[in-house]
LUMLOKE-993400 format. One line per field, with one value per residue (C-alpha): residue number from 1; residue in three letters; chain; y, z, x. Coordinates in steps of 0.25 Angstrom, whole numbers. Layout:
REM residues N
seq <- c(NUM_...)
type <- c(ALA_...)
mol <- c(A_...)
yy <- c(Y_...)
zz <- c(Z_...)
xx <- c(X_...)
//
This chain:
REM residues 623
seq <- c(1_2_3_4_5_6_7_8_9_10_11_12_13_14_15_16_17_18_19_20_21_22_23_24_25_26_27_28_29_30_31_32_33_34_35_36_37_38_39_40_41_42_43_44_45_46_47_48_49_50_51_52_53_54_55_56_57_58_59_60_61_62_63_64_65_66_67_68_69_70_71_72_73_74_75_76_77_78_79_80_81_82_83_84_85_86_87_88_89_90_91_92_93_94_95_96_97_98_99_100_101_102_103_104_105_106_107_108_109_110_111_112_113_114_115_116_117_118_119_120_121_122_123_124_125_126_127_128_129_130_131_132_133_134_135_136_137_138_139_140_141_142_143_144_145_146_147_148_149_150_151_152_153_154_155_156_157_158_159_160_161_162_163_164_165_166_167_168_169_170_171_172_173_174_175_176_177_178_179_180_181_182_183_184_185_186_187_188_189_190_191_192_193_194_195_196_197_198_199_200_201_202_203_204_205_206_207_208_209_210_211_212_213_214_215_216_217_218_219_220_221_222_223_224_225_226_227_228_229_230_231_232_233_234_235_236_237_238_239_240_241_242_243_244_245_246_247_248_249_250_251_252_253_254_255_256_257_258_259_260_261_262_263_264_265_266_267_268_269_270_271_272_273_274_275_276_277_278_279_280_281_282_283_284_285_286_287_288_289_290_291_292_293_294_295_296_297_298_299_300_301_302_303_304_305_306_307_308_309_310_311_312_313_314_315_316_317_318_319_320_321_322_323_324_325_326_327_328_329_330_331_332_333_334_335_336_337_338_339_340_341_342_343_344_345_346_347_348_349_350_351_352_353_354_355_356_357_358_359_360_361_362_363_364_365_366_367_368_369_370_371_372_373_374_375_376_377_378_379_380_381_382_383_384_385_386_387_388_389_390_391_392_393_394_395_396_397_398_399_400_401_402_403_404_405_406_407_408_409_410_411_412_413_414_415_416_417_418_419_420_421_422_423_424_425_426_427_428_429_430_431_432_433_434_435_436_437_438_439_440_441_442_443_444_445_446_447_448_449_450_451_452_453_454_455_456_457_458_459_460_461_462_463_464_465_466_467_468_469_470_471_472_473_474_475_476_477_478_479_480_481_482_483_484_485_486_487_488_489_490_491_492_493_494_495_496_497_498_499_500_501_502_503_504_505_506_507_508_509_510_511_512_513_514_515_516_517_518_519_520_521_522_523_524_525_526_527_528_529_530_531_532_533_534_535_536_537_538_539_540_541_542_543_544_545_546_547_548_549_550_551_552_553_554_555_556_557_558_559_560_561_562_563_564_565_566_567_568_569_570_571_572_573_574_575_576_577_578_579_580_581_582_583_584_585_586_587_588_589_590_591_592_593_594_595_596_597_598_599_600_601_602_603_604_605_606_607_608_609_610_611_612_613_614_615_616_617_618_619_620_621_622_623)
type <- c(MET_GLY_VAL_PRO_GLY_ASP_TRP_HIS_SER_ILE_TRP_GLN_GLN_GLN_ARG_ASN_LEU_ARG_ARG_LEU_ARG_GLU_VAL_GLY_PRO_PHE_ASP_ALA_ARG_LYS_THR_ALA_ALA_ARG_VAL_TRP_VAL_GLN_VAL_LEU_ARG_PRO_TYR_TRP_ARG_ALA_LEU_LEU_ALA_GLY_THR_LEU_LEU_VAL_ALA_VAL_GLY_VAL_ILE_ILE_GLY_LEU_ILE_PRO_PRO_LEU_LEU_LEU_ARG_ARG_LEU_ILE_ASN_HIS_ALA_ILE_PRO_THR_ARG_ASN_LEU_HIS_GLU_VAL_LEU_GLY_LEU_SER_LEU_GLY_MET_PHE_LEU_VAL_PRO_VAL_ALA_GLY_ALA_LEU_ILE_GLY_VAL_GLY_GLN_ASN_TYR_LEU_ASN_ALA_ARG_VAL_ALA_GLN_ALA_VAL_ILE_PHE_ASP_LEU_ARG_ASN_GLN_LEU_TYR_ALA_HIS_GLY_GLN_ALA_LEU_GLY_ILE_ASP_PHE_PHE_THR_ARG_THR_ARG_GLY_GLY_GLU_ILE_GLN_SER_ARG_LEU_VAL_ASN_ASP_ALA_GLY_SER_LEU_GLN_ASN_VAL_LEU_SER_GLN_SER_LEU_ILE_GLY_SER_LEU_SER_ASN_LEU_PHE_THR_VAL_ALA_PHE_THR_LEU_ALA_ALA_MET_LEU_VAL_LEU_ASN_TRP_ARG_LEU_ALA_LEU_VAL_SER_ALA_VAL_ALA_LEU_PRO_SER_PHE_ALA_LEU_PRO_VAL_LEU_TYR_PHE_GLY_ARG_GLN_ARG_TYR_ALA_ALA_VAL_GLU_ARG_THR_GLN_GLU_ALA_LEU_SER_ARG_LEU_MET_VAL_VAL_LEU_GLU_GLU_THR_LEU_THR_LEU_SER_GLY_VAL_VAL_VAL_VAL_LYS_ALA_PHE_GLY_THR_GLN_VAL_ARG_GLU_ARG_HIS_ARG_PHE_GLU_GLY_VAL_ASN_ALA_GLU_VAL_ARG_ALA_ALA_GLN_VAL_ALA_GLN_ALA_LEU_ILE_GLY_GLN_TRP_MET_LEU_PHE_ALA_VAL_ARG_ALA_LEU_SER_SER_LEU_GLY_PRO_ALA_LEU_LEU_TYR_ALA_VAL_GLY_GLY_TRP_LEU_VAL_ILE_ARG_HIS_ARG_LEU_SER_LEU_GLY_THR_VAL_VAL_ALA_PHE_ALA_ALA_TYR_LEU_ALA_GLN_LEU_TYR_ALA_PRO_ALA_SER_ASN_LEU_ALA_GLY_ILE_GLN_THR_THR_VAL_LEU_GLY_SER_LEU_ALA_LEU_PHE_ASP_ARG_ILE_PHE_ALA_PHE_LEU_ASP_ILE_PRO_PRO_HIS_PRO_PRO_VAL_VAL_THR_ALA_GLY_ARG_PRO_LEU_GLY_ARG_ILE_GLU_ALA_GLY_ARG_PRO_ALA_ILE_ALA_PHE_ARG_ARG_VAL_THR_PHE_SER_TYR_GLN_PRO_GLY_HIS_PRO_VAL_LEU_ARG_GLY_VAL_ASP_PHE_GLU_VAL_PRO_ALA_GLY_ALA_LEU_VAL_ALA_LEU_VAL_GLY_PRO_SER_GLY_ALA_GLY_LYS_SER_THR_VAL_LEU_HIS_LEU_MET_ALA_ARG_PHE_TYR_ASP_PRO_ASP_GLU_GLY_ALA_VAL_LEU_ILE_ASN_GLY_VAL_ASP_LEU_LYS_GLU_ALA_ASP_ASP_GLN_SER_LEU_ARG_ARG_THR_ALA_GLY_LEU_VAL_THR_GLN_ASP_VAL_PHE_LEU_PHE_HIS_ALA_THR_LEU_ARG_GLU_ASN_ILE_VAL_TYR_GLY_ASN_PRO_ASP_ALA_ASP_ARG_ALA_ALA_VAL_GLU_ARG_ALA_VAL_THR_ALA_ALA_SER_LEU_ASP_GLU_VAL_VAL_ALA_ARG_LEU_PRO_GLN_GLY_LEU_ASP_THR_LEU_VAL_GLY_GLU_ARG_GLY_TYR_ARG_LEU_SER_GLY_GLY_GLU_LYS_GLN_ARG_VAL_ALA_ILE_ALA_ARG_ALA_ILE_LEU_ALA_ASP_PRO_GLN_ILE_LEU_LEU_LEU_ASP_GLU_ALA_THR_SER_SER_LEU_ASP_SER_ARG_ALA_GLU_ARG_ALA_ILE_GLN_GLU_ALA_LEU_GLU_ARG_LEU_PHE_ARG_GLN_ARG_THR_VAL_VAL_ALA_ILE_ALA_HIS_ARG_LEU_SER_THR_ILE_LEU_ALA_ALA_ASP_GLN_ILE_LEU_VAL_LEU_ASP_ARG_GLY_ARG_ILE_VAL_GLU_ARG_GLY_THR_HIS_ALA_GLU_LEU_LEU_ALA_ARG_GLY_GLY_LEU_TYR_ARG_ALA_LEU_TYR_GLN_GLU_GLN_PHE_LEU_ARG_ARG_GLY_ARG_LYS_PRO_GLU_THR_VAL_GLY_LEU_GLY_THR_GLU_GLY_GLY_PRO)
mol <- c(A_A_A_A_A_A_A_A_A_A_A_A_A_A_A_A_A_A_A_A_A_A_A_A_A_A_A_A_A_A_A_A_A_A_A_A_A_A_A_A_A_A_A_A_A_A_A_A_A_A_A_A_A_A_A_A_A_A_A_A_A_A_A_A_A_A_A_A_A_A_A_A_A_A_A_A_A_A_A_A_A_A_A_A_A_A_A_A_A_A_A_A_A_A_A_A_A_A_A_A_A_A_A_A_A_A_A_A_A_A_A_A_A_A_A_A_A_A_A_A_A_A_A_A_A_A_A_A_A_A_A_A_A_A_A_A_A_A_A_A_A_A_A_A_A_A_A_A_A_A_A_A_A_A_A_A_A_A_A_A_A_A_A_A_A_A_A_A_A_A_A_A_A_A_A_A_A_A_A_A_A_A_A_A_A_A_A_A_A_A_A_A_A_A_A_A_A_A_A_A_A_A_A_A_A_A_A_A_A_A_A_A_A_A_A_A_A_A_A_A_A_A_A_A_A_A_A_A_A_A_A_A_A_A_A_A_A_A_A_A_A_A_A_A_A_A_A_A_A_A_A_A_A_A_A_A_A_A_A_A_A_A_A_A_A_A_A_A_A_A_A_A_A_A_A_A_A_A_A_A_A_A_A_A_A_A_A_A_A_A_A_A_A_A_A_A_A_A_A_A_A_A_A_A_A_A_A_A_A_A_A_A_A_A_A_A_A_A_A_A_A_A_A_A_A_A_A_A_A_A_A_A_A_A_A_A_A_A_A_A_A_A_A_A_A_A_A_A_A_A_A_A_A_A_A_A_A_A_A_A_A_A_A_A_A_A_A_A_A_A_A_A_A_A_A_A_A_A_A_A_A_A_A_A_A_A_A_A_A_A_A_A_A_A_A_A_A_A_A_A_A_A_A_A_A_A_A_A_A_A_A_A_A_A_A_A_A_A_A_A_A_A_A_A_A_A_A_A_A_A_A_A_A_A_A_A_A_A_A_A_A_A_A_A_A_A_A_A_A_A_A_A_A_A_A_A_A_A_A_A_A_A_A_A_A_A_A_A_A_A_A_A_A_A_A_A_A_A_A_A_A_A_A_A_A_A_A_A_A_A_A_A_A_A_A_A_A_A_A_A_A_A_A_A_A_A_A_A_A_A_A_A_A_A_A_A_A_A_A_A_A_A_A_A_A_A_A_A_A_A_A_A_A_A_A_A_A_A_A_A_A_A_A_A_A_A_A_A_A_A_A_A_A_A_A_A_A_A_A_A_A_A_A_A_A_A_A_A_A_A_A_A_A_A_A_A_A_A_A_A_A_A_A_A_A_A_A_A_A_A_A_A_A_A_A_A_A_A_A_A_A_A_A_A_A_A_A_A_A_A_A_A_A_A_A_A_A_A_A_A_A_A_A)
yy <- c(588_577_566_553_544_541_535_529_522_517_511_505_497_493_488_480_474_470_464_456_446_441_436_429_432_444_444_458_454_444_453_465_456_451_465_469_456_455_470_480_474_476_491_492_502_511_509_512_525_529_527_535_546_545_547_559_565_564_570_581_584_586_598_609_610_611_622_629_627_634_645_648_646_653_659_668_672_676_683_675_677_668_657_660_659_646_639_644_638_625_624_625_616_605_601_602_592_583_584_580_568_565_564_554_546_546_542_530_527_527_519_508_508_507_497_488_489_486_474_469_471_463_452_452_452_441_433_435_429_417_414_403_403_398_411_420_412_414_429_441_449_462_456_452_466_472_466_471_485_489_481_484_498_501_498_512_517_506_508_523_524_511_510_524_531_524_526_541_542_534_542_556_552_547_558_569_564_563_577_582_574_581_595_593_580_585_593_580_572_582_583_568_566_567_556_544_550_549_534_537_542_530_520_526_534_524_512_521_526_512_507_519_517_503_506_516_506_495_505_509_494_492_504_498_485_492_500_487_479_490_499_488_482_470_477_488_478_471_484_489_476_476_491_491_505_512_500_500_515_515_504_512_524_516_511_525_530_520_525_540_537_528_539_550_542_539_554_558_548_554_568_563_557_569_577_567_568_583_584_575_582_595_589_588_603_608_601_605_620_619_613_619_633_631_627_639_648_642_644_629_627_635_639_633_619_620_624_613_603_608_605_591_588_592_582_571_569_564_553_549_548_540_530_528_520_513_499_500_505_495_483_487_489_475_470_475_468_455_456_457_446_437_438_435_423_416_404_403_391_383_388_395_387_396_387_374_364_370_363_363_360_349_338_330_316_319_325_340_340_329_328_317_314_328_332_347_355_369_367_356_344_348_342_348_337_323_314_320_313_316_320_330_326_337_344_337_345_340_344_345_344_341_348_361_359_346_352_356_370_365_355_367_375_364_363_378_376_386_375_363_349_344_330_325_334_342_341_348_342_333_344_345_359_360_359_367_381_391_399_387_382_395_394_380_380_391_392_399_400_402_415_424_435_447_458_473_474_474_461_459_460_450_440_441_440_426_429_444_443_438_446_452_440_430_438_439_424_422_431_424_410_415_420_434_441_446_451_459_465_470_477_491_490_476_468_481_483_483_471_477_472_456_458_464_469_455_444_431_424_435_434_419_421_431_420_410_420_422_407_406_416_411_397_387_373_369_376_375_380_383_383_392_395_389_403_409_411_402_412_415_400_397_408_402_388_391_399_387_377_386_387_372_369_362_364_355_359_356_363_364_361_369_366_353_356_357_344_337_341_337_325_322_326_325_325_330_328_332_333_320_316_307_305_307_305_311_317_304_295_302_303_288_285_292_298_312_318_313_318_332_331_327_338_349_346_335_340_355_353_362_362_354_366_373_363_361_351_357_371_378_375_374_369)
zz <- c(341_331_329_335_324_310_314_300_301_315_309_298_309_316_303_301_314_310_297_304_309_294_294_308_322_325_333_334_339_328_318_323_323_309_304_309_304_290_287_295_298_284_286_301_297_291_302_312_305_304_319_322_313_321_334_329_323_336_344_334_336_351_349_344_358_365_356_359_374_373_364_374_387_383_370_370_385_383_370_363_348_343_352_347_333_335_342_332_321_328_329_314_311_321_315_301_305_311_298_291_300_298_283_285_294_284_273_280_285_271_265_276_274_259_259_269_260_248_254_260_247_239_249_249_234_232_243_236_223_231_237_231_222_234_242_231_229_243_245_239_230_237_250_244_238_251_257_247_245_258_269_264_260_274_280_275_287_296_295_296_307_315_315_312_317_330_333_330_339_350_349_349_361_369_365_367_381_385_380_388_401_400_399_410_415_422_410_401_410_409_394_393_400_388_380_385_381_366_367_369_355_350_358_357_343_337_338_332_321_317_316_308_298_297_293_283_277_276_268_260_257_252_244_238_235_227_219_216_212_203_198_193_179_182_191_182_171_179_184_170_165_175_175_190_191_199_209_211_212_223_230_230_235_247_251_249_258_269_267_269_282_287_284_290_303_303_301_313_322_318_322_336_337_333_344_355_351_350_364_370_363_369_383_384_380_389_401_396_395_408_417_409_410_425_426_418_426_439_432_433_418_406_395_384_391_390_376_373_380_371_358_363_367_352_347_357_356_342_343_357_351_339_349_356_344_342_346_335_325_328_329_316_309_313_309_295_294_299_287_278_285_285_269_268_277_268_263_248_243_236_241_230_226_222_222_218_206_192_183_171_157_155_145_136_140_155_164_164_175_185_196_206_214_217_227_229_237_238_251_261_260_246_236_221_216_220_217_203_195_181_172_160_150_145_133_135_135_147_148_162_161_171_177_185_199_194_197_184_188_200_192_184_197_203_191_192_207_211_222_227_228_242_238_226_217_204_196_183_176_188_198_210_209_224_221_208_207_206_194_186_188_183_170_168_169_164_168_160_167_162_170_163_171_163_169_167_157_143_134_132_147_150_140_144_159_160_151_153_145_132_120_110_100_111_115_101_99_112_107_94_101_110_98_104_91_88_102_102_88_93_106_105_110_106_117_124_127_142_144_156_170_169_154_153_139_133_131_139_127_124_139_138_125_133_144_133_127_141_143_129_132_146_139_150_148_155_152_162_156_160_146_149_135_136_137_125_111_100_94_107_109_96_98_112_107_97_108_117_106_105_120_122_112_118_132_143_145_156_152_159_146_142_127_120_110_122_128_114_113_127_128_141_148_163_168_182_191_206_207_200_186_182_168_159_144_130_125_118_129_139_130_128_143_145_159_164_152_143_151_151_136_134_143_138_123_118_126_124_109_110_100_104_102_114_124_137_148_162_157_170_173_188_198)
xx <- c(216_215_205_211_215_211_197_195_208_205_192_199_208_195_189_202_200_186_191_201_190_189_204_205_209_218_231_236_250_252_247_256_268_265_263_277_284_278_274_282_295_301_299_304_315_305_295_306_310_295_294_306_300_287_294_303_290_283_295_296_281_284_294_284_276_290_294_280_282_296_290_279_287_300_302_290_291_306_303_314_311_322_317_303_307_315_304_294_303_305_290_290_301_299_285_291_301_290_283_295_297_282_285_296_287_275_285_290_276_271_283_281_266_266_277_269_257_265_271_257_250_260_259_244_244_254_247_234_240_245_231_223_211_202_206_200_188_184_188_182_192_189_194_207_209_205_217_227_221_213_220_234_231_225_239_243_235_238_253_252_242_244_259_265_253_252_267_266_254_261_274_266_258_270_280_270_265_280_283_271_275_289_283_273_268_256_251_254_245_234_235_235_222_213_222_214_201_205_202_187_183_191_183_170_169_179_169_158_167_171_157_153_165_162_147_153_163_152_143_155_158_144_145_158_150_140_150_158_145_139_151_160_161_153_143_140_137_127_120_119_114_102_100_101_109_98_97_112_113_102_110_123_115_110_124_130_119_124_138_134_126_138_148_140_138_153_156_148_155_168_163_159_172_179_171_175_190_190_183_194_205_201_202_217_220_209_216_230_226_218_229_241_235_233_248_252_244_251_264_267_268_272_262_271_270_255_256_266_256_245_253_257_242_238_248_245_230_229_239_234_220_226_232_219_215_228_223_212_223_233_224_217_230_234_221_223_236_230_220_232_239_227_227_242_240_230_238_239_231_236_250_259_271_282_294_287_290_289_279_288_285_274_279_270_267_265_253_252_242_238_228_231_219_215_204_201_190_188_181_185_176_171_180_179_189_190_202_204_215_219_231_232_243_252_246_232_218_210_195_188_173_162_150_151_158_165_179_184_189_195_204_209_211_219_228_230_233_223_220_228_221_216_221_229_238_238_250_255_267_269_270_260_255_257_272_272_277_266_271_275_261_255_264_261_246_237_222_211_198_184_183_193_200_206_213_209_220_223_220_235_238_227_233_247_244_250_262_265_278_271_275_265_266_263_251_246_247_239_229_228_228_216_208_209_213_199_197_210_207_194_199_202_217_219_227_229_214_209_200_193_190_190_191_177_179_181_170_171_177_187_192_193_202_210_212_216_226_232_233_240_250_253_256_253_257_243_230_219_206_192_187_175_169_155_149_155_149_154_163_170_171_177_188_191_191_202_210_208_213_226_227_227_238_250_245_239_225_214_201_187_180_168_169_167_178_188_182_184_198_202_212_204_191_190_176_174_162_161_176_180_185_174_178_190_192_190_177_174_178_169_157_158_159_145_148_148_155_145_133_140_142_127_122_130_131_121_109_111_115_127_138_150_159_153_148_155_156_155_154_152_167_164_175)
//
C-alpha cells in the first residue's frame, strides 16, 4: 500500500498557514470565493472537462477487478479459453485506456495551472510596478521576489494536489466503496474498518513532521543567508578585502552541520510514519482474507469476489489516506492564495493616473513647476516639508541647497510624483500632478539620482533605456554630449560591452556619465538632478561638469547642488532648512544677506580652503 499523501507538500500548506499571520486575518470562505471568481472562473470549461476526465478515469479503474472476478469465478472453472483470452485482453486494454485518460487529465491540469500562474505573475508584477516608493523603502526585495517566484510557483502543486488531486481522491473513494457495496455489503463494511485509522498518522506523526521540516527549512534559510552574504559580488569583495575567508568557511560549515542534523531527524520521523502507515494498511487485507476466506469455505461467497475486493482495497487506501489530510491541504492552499491577494490588495500610493490630463509642451514665460503651500511627511506627525511655496520659470536653473535632512531630495521626489503632498499641490505646466497622466509626467520630467543604477546589460542598452527606439546616430550624440567617448573607446566591445551587475565594471564617475547620457537621449523638458559629484576626482568632475552643461541647455532644471559652479550658474537658489525655504535669491544676493547660505558657504569653502570649482553646499544630499 502507498504512503498517504505527499507529506512535503502538506507541510508546505501548513507553512503557508503560519505565513498568513503576517498578512492579516484569514477568512477561508471569502478567500475560496475570491479564488473562484478572480482566478479559476475564466478557466471553468477546462476545469469541468478535467473533472469529467477524473470521473471517467476513476470509473475505468473500477473495471479490472470485475474482469478478474469474472475470470476466476466463471472463465477458468468452465475452461472457456475464448473468455479467458478476452478477459485477459480487457485487463490489458482497460488500464491503457485509463492511462490515456490520465494523459488528457494531466494535460488539462497543467494547462490550467500554468495559465493561472502566468496570469497571477503578470498581475503581481504589474501591481508591484504601480506601488509607490514608500512600499519599497519598508519592504525587503526578497519578500517581493518571493511573492512572484515562490508563492506563485507553489500554485502548481496547489492546483494539482488541492484541486484536481482532492477531486480524484474523493471520486476514487466514493466510486470504489460504491462498487464494493454492490458486490457484497458485508465484506465492504469489513474492508472499510481500517479506513478511519489512517487519520492517526496524519494527526500524530504529521505534527512532528511539520516541526522537523520547519527546523530544516530554518537551517536552510540560514545557509542561504550565508551564501548570499559571502558568495555574491559585493560580499566576495568585502571578504577578500579583509581576508576573512577562513572565518566565513567555518561559519558556513557550522550552519551546514545544523542542516545535516535537522534533515537526519526529519528522515527518521518519516520512517516511523511509513512504519505506522504500512502496519495500518495491512489491517484491511488481513480482515478481508479472514472474513472472505471463511465465507468462501462456507460457500457463501465466491473466490473471485474476494480477489476483486482485494484489488479494490489496494486502490482505496492511498486516496483515503490522502483525504485524511484534506483540511490541511485545502486550508493551506487557500492561505497561499491569501498571501497573493494580500499583495494585490496593497493600494498604489500615490495612485497611478492612466487617463489624466496631459502636461503638454511647456511654453516660455510661464512657470514650469510650482509648489503651492506644500506640506509633506513620511510618517504622520513628523513633517519633512512645511508650507513650501515657490515657482520655477520655464528654462530656468534652480539650485536647492541646505544642510543634510533639510528636505532637498523630498522636493525632487514630489516633483517626480514618487509621493503626493499631505497638503498643498505640486504643479507642472499648470497641471496638478494628482490629476496628470502618469506617462505624460514621465516623458516631461526626468530624474537623475546620485545613486546611479545600471542594469546587467550592455552599455548601449543602459543608455537607450529611456528611449529604446533611438537610432545609432542619436546614441552617439548622447555619448559625446555626456563625455563618454573615451570610456567607450577603452571598453573591449565599445557600446556592446556588458557593464556587469549594477555597472560594476565602470567607475562612479563613468556611471554618472552613463546616467547623463540616458537623460540626454530621453530628452525630458524638465530635469530633476541630484548632482552627486563631490566624491569624484577633479578629472572626472570636469568631464561630468561639461556633460551637465550640455544637459542643461534648453531645459528647465532643478538640481540639488553639490558644486559651486552649478550654484553660481543658477538663476535662483532655494535654501532649505528643517523643511522650509528660509532664503531664496542668486549667489551674490544670498552672500550679501548674511544668512544660512553665507554660513554654509563660509563653512564649506572659505574655512576649508577648497577650490570654488569643487565646493558644494549641503553635499550629503539627504532628504
